[in-house]
N, C-alpha and C positions, 0 to 999 in steps of 0.2 A: 834428104834426111840428114840431120846432123847427129853425130855420135861423139861421145867423149868417154874416156876410160880413166878411172882413178884407182890407183893401187896404193894402199897405205900399209906400211909395215910398222908393227908395234915396236917401240923401243923398250917397252916394259916387259913384254913377253915375246920372245923370238918365235914362238909357235903360233902367234896370233897375227893373221893378215886379213885385210879387208879389200875386196875388189868390188867396185861398183861400175855399172855400165849405164850410161844415160843416153837414151835414144830420143831426140827431140820429137815431140808429137806422138810418141808411141802409144800413149794412153789417153789421148785427147777425147776420143769418142767411145771409149770402152764403157759399157753400162756398169754402174756400180754393182748391180746384182751379180754379174759375171765375176767381177773382181772379188766380191765377198765369197762367192761359191768356191772360187779357186783357193782362196786362203783357208776356208773351212775344210776343203778336201785334203789339204796338206797337213791338217791337224797341228797347225802352228800354235805354240803356247800363247802367242800374242795376237791371234787372229781376231778375237773379240775387240781388243783395243783398236786394231787397225780398221775393223769394220765400223767402229763407232766414229772414226774420223770422216767417214763417208756418209754418215747418217744424219738426216735433218738439215743439211746445208741448203741455204737459199741465197738468192741475190735479188737486188732491186734495181730498177732503172730510174734515174732522175730525169724528169721531163720539165717543161716550162710550168706545168700545173702541179708539180710535186713528185713524189715517188710512187711507183707502181706497187701493187700488192706483191708480197714475196713470191718469187719464182723458184720452185724446187730445182736443185742441181742434181741430175740423175745420172750423169756420165762424166768421164774425165777423172783424173787423179790430181789432187793438189800438188803443186810444184814446191820444192823446197823441203825442209825438214818437217817431220811429223812429231 
């Protein structure tokens, strides 16, 4: 398991700090339904926005005969910024 920690101190507001912890592979197999339920249970003001980023995502596989039908992505959390 690979972990990285980033601490950012705001130069504009000394009372504002951001700490993020990235654990590689931590959410690879986590069902979207559990992630959405966790966000909703915390009553986050942006839970609906975050949930929308996990809704309706699909992928396709290119074969020698063309692309497959869209395959729903039901687990994992997109990497990078949202």
